[in-house]
C-alpha positions as CSV (number, residue, x, y, z in Angstrom):
1,M,-36.2,-25.1,-6.7
2,T,-37.0,-22.3,-4.5
3,G,-34.6,-23.0,-2.5
4,L,-32.2,-22.9,-4.9
5,R,-32.8,-19.5,-5.6
6,C,-33.4,-18.4,-2.8
7,T,-30.0,-19.7,-2.4
8,S,-27.7,-17.9,-5.2
9,A,-30.2,-14.6,-3.9
10,F,-28.4,-15.2,-0.6
11,W,-24.7,-15.4,-2.4
12,V,-25.9,-12.6,-4.5
13,I,-26.1,-10.2,-1.5
14,A,-23.6,-11.7,0.7
15,L,-21.1,-11.1,-2.3
16,A,-22.2,-7.4,-2.6
17,C,-22.3,-7.1,0.5
18,F,-18.2,-8.2,1.6
19,A,-16.3,-8.5,-1.9
20,M,-17.5,-5.6,-3.0
21,P,-15.2,-2.5,-0.5
22,G,-12.8,-4.7,-1.7
23,S,-12.8,-4.8,-5.8
24,L,-13.3,-1.3,-5.0
25,V,-10.0,-0.3,-3.5
26,A,-9.0,-2.6,-6.5
27,D,-11.1,-0.9,-9.3
28,A,-10.2,2.3,-7.9
29,V,-6.1,1.3,-7.5
30,S,-5.9,0.3,-11.5
31,S,-7.5,2.8,-12.7
32,C,-5.9,5.8,-11.3
33,V,-2.8,4.7,-11.1
34,E,-0.6,5.5,-13.4
35,E,3.3,5.3,-12.1
36,I,4.0,4.2,-8.3
37,G,7.3,3.8,-6.7
38,V,8.1,0.9,-4.4
39,P,9.0,2.0,-0.4
40,T,12.1,0.0,0.3
41,A,14.1,0.1,3.5
42,K,16.4,3.5,3.2
43,P,18.5,3.6,6.2
44,Y,17.1,6.5,8.2
45,I,13.9,4.3,8.1
46,V,15.8,0.8,9.2
47,S,15.6,2.4,13.3
48,E,12.2,2.3,12.8
49,V,11.9,-1.4,11.8
50,P,9.0,-3.3,11.8
51,A,6.0,-0.6,12.0
52,S,3.0,-0.2,9.9
53,A,2.5,3.2,7.8
54,E,-0.3,4.1,5.7
55,I,-0.9,7.7,3.4
56,T,-4.9,8.3,2.0
57,F,-5.5,10.9,-0.5
58,T,-7.7,12.3,-3.1
59,V,-6.6,12.6,-7.4
60,G,-6.6,16.4,-7.3
61,D,-7.4,18.6,-10.1
62,N,-4.5,17.2,-13.5
63,G,-3.7,13.8,-10.9
64,K,-1.7,15.1,-8.6
65,P,-2.5,14.2,-5.0
66,E,-3.9,16.7,-2.6
67,A,-5.6,16.5,1.1
68,V,-3.7,13.7,2.0
69,A,-3.7,12.3,5.2
70,Y,-0.5,10.1,6.6
71,V,-0.1,7.5,9.5
72,A,2.9,7.0,9.8
73,T,6.6,8.2,11.9
74,S,8.3,10.9,11.0
75,W,10.7,9.0,8.9
76,L,8.0,6.5,7.2
77,K,6.2,9.6,6.2
78,F,8.9,11.1,4.8
79,E,8.8,7.7,2.7
80,L,5.7,7.6,1.5
81,Q,6.0,11.4,1.1
82,Q,8.3,10.8,-1.4
83,V,6.8,7.1,-3.0
84,F,3.6,8.4,-3.4
85,I,2.6,11.9,-3.7
86,E,6.4,13.3,-5.5
87,R,7.2,10.2,-7.7
88,G,3.5,8.6,-8.0
89,K,1.5,9.2,-11.0
90,Y,-2.1,9.5,-11.3
91,S,-5.3,9.4,-13.9
92,P,-6.3,13.0,-13.6
93,T,-9.6,11.0,-14.7
94,C,-9.7,10.5,-10.7
95,K,-9.5,13.7,-9.7
96,G,-12.0,13.6,-6.8
97,Q,-11.5,9.6,-6.0
98,R,-9.5,9.2,-2.3
99,L,-7.0,6.4,-2.6
100,T,-5.0,4.9,0.5
101,F,-1.7,1.8,0.4
102,Q,-0.3,0.4,3.3
103,V,3.2,-0.2,4.2
104,V,4.2,-3.1,6.5
105,Y,8.7,-3.5,7.0
106,E,9.1,-6.7,8.8
107,V,12.5,-8.0,9.9
108,R,12.6,-11.5,8.5
109,G,14.4,-14.0,6.5
110,E,18.2,-15.3,6.7
111,P,21.0,-12.8,8.4
112,T,22.9,-11.0,6.1
113,V,25.9,-9.0,6.0
114,H,25.6,-5.5,4.8
115,A,21.7,-4.3,4.9
116,E,19.2,-6.1,2.8
117,S,15.2,-5.7,1.9
118,V,12.9,-6.8,-0.9
119,T,9.8,-5.1,-1.4
120,R,6.7,-7.4,-2.4
121,F,3.1,-5.6,-3.7
122,L,0.2,-7.2,-2.7
123,P,-2.5,-6.3,-4.7
124,P,-4.6,-4.0,-5.1
125,N,-2.8,-1.2,-2.5
126,K,-0.2,-2.5,0.3
127,F,3.4,-3.3,0.3
128,V,5.6,-5.3,2.3
129,V,8.7,-4.6,3.2
130,I,10.7,-7.4,4.0
131,C,14.1,-6.4,6.2
132,H,16.4,-9.2,7.4
133,P,18.9,-9.4,9.8
134,V,22.2,-7.7,9.2
135,K,24.9,-9.9,11.1
136,G,27.4,-8.1,13.5
137,S,31.1,-7.1,11.8
138,V,33.5,-8.3,13.4
139,N,37.4,-6.2,12.9
């Protein structure tokens, strides 16, 4: 029995150390986000794909983001600003909490005649924008 208790205690401690940070992120995002946009592959971004971007901010008064920091090129930064800052709504009860969102732009899938993309959300805070390659046109 003693061995079982030690083993159980080990797993409780291990889960507390390793699982909690992710669950804290999930809890903060799920409890603080009231409304959020979805990043897409706008024409001005296509030249920068594939790419990764990140935005971090503190929820301020009335749920307004402040102290915004980016890890992104200029056009990706513009897209993050529009989606997460200009159009995002966050709970005023989360004042002082830091939120981070990641956006990854990939090129994969079957080639299409027109530019097409699909966005996938990977909880708790990651978006993957999959851009299909575009077939060359013949005139």
